[in-house]
C-alpha angles and dihedrals in degrees: 000000000000113000098192119108123249119281092044096186094050094044093049087056092050101045096168091171096054108029129061092205114046113215090224133035128254089244092053090046092051092045093058093045090053092048093051092047091055091050090050093046088058090056095044091053091071099025119136113264092226090054092056091046091049090050091055096044089050090049090052093052089048090051089056094043091051100038091119093056092045092051090047090053090045091051091056091052093049091047089055092045094050092049085055090051094240117187121271091244092053091048092051091053089047102045119093128194134175092274090052095047090051091051088057092051090048092048090053091053092048091055093045088057094052121106112264105254095198112104095011110150104232096183137348134186141159124239122221092255090060097259111148110214128191133181106214129190115241135176119265090230119232118013122195120202120196113192145165132213091343106114088170088066089070091064099036098047093041092050096045092048090051096046089050095051097253132126113231133213113199121200105182124189124260088248092065101031099119094041091048090052094052092049094045092051088062091052089053091051089056092048094052093046091054096045096247124138114275091222090065086096116027129187113205101238095211131070090203106130088224086081092063088055093053089050092050087054091055104249095266091312093308095113119078104177136014124211115188117196111185147065125339094263094057093046091046091052093048091047093048099040107031119113091196131062115282129212108200150104121235098213139356106228098165127181138207116204115194106197127207089258094057123124107237096224094048091047091048095053091042095051096043091050093043092054107028111029088084118349096187100062126093091243095062116114114249100175129043117200116195124194108235099234090055101056102066092087102013110043100077095047092043095050089037089057088050093051093049089062090053097263118150113221122215106191139186123240096280092049093050089049092056096040127037100194099067132091122243114257118235127209088258093057092068090063100037125113097208099181086194139082092289126111131185114216128197134179114226135185105243137313093302095062092043087054091052092047093050094045090050103043102022129102095221090251114116135331133179134202124202112203144123087214109101093192090055092045092051093048088051092050093046103045105040118090101215131123096237124034124182134193115204095344137104121267086229088081088076090110133110093230093052086051091058095255093119089233141343138235089214145302116278121202097182122101102232124094101324126036128167119011110001107225138160096298092045090058092063133078125191142229134206119246117197124191120189140166102233099308117162128187119256120233 
């Protein structure tokens, strides 16, 4: 497996890891990357569907064959992160093991098997004057992805971009640099095997932060969309400074509401999974809302089960009155994304108050209601303004893979174009194709 990034000649000139004085500037490097991505995008827009699938199948094989090298590279990244005393949630996102590497390979295969969205006729109709009109799905063009501590994003973003006919520019963080290089090399192997341009998926070879600034500026008009995957400060910067459209969510302040008509055992399993399965992901629950009539018999055993797993509870006045071994929640707790084994808990009077709380403090990401009452569930789903809403299911299902998308390039909470998990279809746009027989428009 070749571990060098794409554009070998250019990268050899740059050599940011081995030279104190690079021979070209970051701006020149990024300009060339953008130019090559645009050229690749033009080829991918009409690329054969079989070639794109072949590239992804081959990349999946390469991931498996080179799992040892990927894990060695990841071990180096993790060791450096531990020495820098990075947070537990960050280390969890960074760390790979055999199971996670296999999941990356499986994801590539799943995406390869999806129908090609490019060229799909979304709608068609004929006007009274005989004009035949079609709405046809097309690629976005060039997608930039800026991410931190998530080596799997290298594969997910590259694969989803390729399948949807887009060129992708990946700028990983310094924490996952070696892991990303190793995974990216497998993607390049797949592209070469299928006869597709190597520059279809480029990994920025420098960890210099100036590269991010160049991407925010749009790479001389060569970047069409940006997707940030990382901490709040990174996402906020991208949303504030980017000159191109952004698919992103700023925070994942997710809620679980347990209604008065909830089954206790179901509620316990959903709450435990929503909070504690993986505390460092954006779909982890951060606030638990409990309907007042439900808590008399169920509050103590539910919160006790959470505490038994190591979860710290920060409760409102009612919770603190019922239980002595919890911390008092502050106003800030209701709008905090902990990404840790901490859960804020509030008692509410019915589904209406739960909805009001979520719409006030939430981040429009993911919310779940646990109830056997269909009317309460329908009201919850209809009245909350979030990208993902669940009934009797864990918030940790907020994931493109779990939605059957194979993977996701991120979760978007905006309301324009893409919302929720951003998969293959969300990475396309459309145009109108009108066929006539000599029609002209009257004055």
